[in-house]
N, C-alpha and C positions, 0 to 999 in steps of 0.2 A: 650489430650493435644496432641499436634503437636512433632513427635517424631525428632532426626536429621534431617533420611533419609529426612523428611516432610519439609525440610526449605529451606530458599533463597540459591541458590548456587548448589543444590543437584539434582533440580526436570525440566527435559526438559521436554518440552511438547511434543505429539506429531503432525506429519505433515502427509498433505494428500498429495498423489501421485498426478501427472498428469494427466489429462484425456483431449482429439481432441474433442469431443462433446457431447452436454446436452442430456439427456435422459430420460426418465422417467419409474417408476422403484417401483411396491409395497413395496418391500426390502430396500428402501432407505427411508431417511427424506432429503431434500433440505436445505442451508442455502445461505445467500447470503454473498458474500468470503467481506470482508469490506475492504479498502484501508487505513491500519493501520499498528500500531504498534502489533505486537503479546506478550502479557502482564497475567505471573501467577500473582494472587492476594493471597499473604499468611496473612491470617485472625487467629487472638490468641486474643481472648476476644475483647480490646477495640482497639487492634492495627493494621495496614495494613501493611504489605511491597510487594513491587511490583518488577517482574523481568521478564528481557526479554527472547526471546527463547536462548539467549546464555548465561545464568545463571549471565547475569550481572543485578546488582540492581538498581534499578530506582525509587525507592519510592522518593527522596526529590525533581525530577523533576515536582511531580505534587500534589503540598500540596492541590488541589480541592478534592483530592482522601484518604485523610487521615482518614474519616470519612465515606470511604466506607463501612465497617462492619454493619454501619444503613440499609444497602439495603439488607442485607442477614438476616434469623432468624437462627444465627448459632455463637457461641462462638467459633469452630473452626473450618475450614475452608481453602480448596487448590484450586482455580475456576482459569478455565484456557477462554480467550477472546482476545478480541481485543479493542484497544484504538484507535481513530482517533479523527481528528480534523476536523470541519464542515467547509467550504468554500460556504455560503449561507444553501441550504439544502443538502447540496451535500459532504459528504467524500472528504478531500484534501491531498494525501500525503505529497507534498510540505508545506502544511501548517504547518503539524504535523514536518517535519523536520526544519521548519523556529522557531514553539514552542522549540525545545529541542537541538539546536545549542548553543554551546558555554558550560559555565560552569553550576550545578544544581541550583546554586541558580539565574544564567541567566535565565533558563527555566522558574525556579521557580515564577521568576520576571513577565513574560510574563503571567500567567495563568488570570488576567482578561480582555486581551487583545485575547490570543486564548485559550478559554478553549477547556478541554478535554471533552472527552464521554468514557468511559469504557463499550463495550458491551460480555457479560458473554454469553458463550454456550455452555460448560459444568464443569464438577467436576468433583476432584482428590479424593478429601478426605474430611469426611464430620465427625467433633465431635472426635471418639476414633479411627478411623477407616478406610483406603483407600477403597475407593470405583471404583478403577480401573479395577476388574474384572468383572464388572458389563456389560451388555451387553446396549449398547448406548439407550434406551427407558427408564432403567431404572434410566440410571444416569440422564435423563433429566426430570424424572419427581421428582427428590430427587431436582435439582435444582429449578425447576418451584414450589417446596413446600417449600421452603426457601427464596425464591425473593420477597423482598419488594419494590424493583426500589429507586427512588431518582434520585434527578437533574443533576447528573453525572453520571448514571448506567440505561443502557435502555439492556432489556434482547431480546439477538437475535432470530426473529422471526422464526418460521420454518414451514416447505412445505410438505406437502407429494403427493407422487407419481409423482407429475406433475414437475418434471425435468425442459421441453423444455419451458413451458410458463414463472416460472420464470427468465428463460435464456432471452427471450424476452424481460422480463419487463426489466432486467440489463441492456439489450442492449440497451433500448432504453431511461433509466436514464445515461448512460455512465457511469457503477459503472464495478468493479473490475472484479465482476465473481461471481461463485457457489462453495458450495463444495457439494456434494452429500457424506451421510454417512449412511452406512451398520446398517440396526436397532439392530444387533446384536455385531456390535463390543464394544469387548474391549477397556479400553482406552491403547494404547501401547507407554511409554514414553519412550522421546528419538528415537523412529521411524519413519518412513515414508512408510505408509502402504498403501493397496489398499481397505483395507477394508473405507477408506477416500481418494473419487477423487474432484481435484480440475479442474474447467473447467472455461478457462480465458477468458474474453471480452478483445478483441484486440481494442485499443479506438485509436482515431483522435487528434491530435492538430497540430493548424497553428504554423507556426515556421519563424525564418528568416533564411536566406543562409549567413553566415557571412564568408564562405570560402569552397575551393576545391580542390582536388589533382585529378593527373592524372597518368595514367599510361600505357606506351608505347604507347602515344599520345594521348588516349581514355578517356572520365573520367570516372572518378574510384571511388569516391565519393563525397558525399558535408558534411561541420560542419555547422550544425543549432542550434539555441538559441532563446531564448524568454525574451523579458525585466522584469526587477523584480529590484524596486527601481531607474529606471531611466538609469541603467546598462541593458547592453547586457548579458546575464549568457550563457554559452555554456550547449547544452543537448547531442551534440552528433555528429557521426561523421556514417552518411547514405548511404552504396552501393549500398542496395537491391531497384530494383524498379526501378531504373536510365532510363534503356531501353527506357521505355513508353515516358519518355520525353526530350531522349538525344541530340535531334537534336535543340529543341528550346531551354534546358539551356547551349549549348555550343556556341549559337549565342549569347545569352545575358550574359555569365557572362565573356570573357575576356575583357569586354568595361567596365564593373564595378571593375577591379581590381584594390587596392589599395597597400601602402607598409607596414602597420601594422594591427593586429588584429582588427578588430571593438568589442572581446570579453572583457568582464569584466577581466577576468582572464582566458589568453588564454591557450588549451589543448596543452601539454605536447606530442608531436610527435615526431618521427624521419622521419616522411615523409616530404615533401616538400610543403610545402599549400600555394596555390593562394587565399591572403587573398583579397573579394571583401566587396565596399560600400553594409553595410543591408538594401539594399530595393527589396528583391524579396522575396514573401512568399512562403513558399511550405507546404504540406499539407503532416504530418508525419504519419504512424500510428505504433503503439507499444505494446509490450504486457504489461508492466507496465514499473513502477518508480523503481529505485537501490535508496543504500540508501543515493548515493552521488548525487541523483538529474540528473542521467542522464536518456535515455531511452533505454530502454532494447528491442533487437529485432526492432529496427527501419526499416519502409518500406517506402522509397516516393511516393504518390500517385499521387497527380499532384501540378502544379503551380498554387495560387492563387492571386486573386484579389482584394487582401487586404494590407489597408495600414501596416507598418512592426512596428506601435507603437504600434498598436491593437494585438499584438500577446504577450500574458504575462503570465507570472508564477499566477498560482489561489493561493494567498496569501494572501489575503483579509478573514476575518474571516465574514465577512457579503455583501450580496449583495450592 
């Protein structure tokens, strides 16, 4: 029987610490870092409850996971994993955010349009006891020993020793990154530990410039977005990297100035923004998506010769 301390709202997941570059190590296992939502699955007999990293229950958002217990040969367990939504054959965080937008009932109603997949990668509790004190290698064996799979549940693959080659594959497929896990690592609930190291892949996105900000007569930043449902959605303000194309941008942007914002929902800002016609396309490098679909740590790379309408958020579940 799962005790009170092992129920929804009482268990915070272990978190990895950032690490600057991939590496090889015989003391580590390596996993793909999936671009989704961290979820703990609490299985008790034939009941499944889901909790995010902030201790919030999310069970009713995902009716397709009500039979997740069938994926495990265990009556009682607490599983750690990542929830993803696929756009084509690749995880899409914007698509997952589209799935969960609104009320739990609204999110549940989208289950056929935007189905999700749960990717387990660790186990905290099995049958009658905590297994957090065991080494990662032992917990992984336990997880593999009870895993049966299912339509909405796929075990996270594990890679040994060669973190660099895995990271190169992740880069080629434009995935989020990798996680290196010390083979001896216990599961430290609620802790951010160097037992687990995350190496992020900085990805690139074609965006539309919708405005710019100047400071002391110089170009300070540009405001960028992408199209979604025929509307231009604001994705953030980019200041880094502009020097490499400042002369070109300064020569083009003033001639495109307009009175109103081209964005569907204009960003809140105390800065004076010069709005422009959404005609210029900029390639932006970024670390990751924020929960409200903004680009984290964006850097301007270059202007692109692409039609603005081709810059779209990845919000289709099929290619």
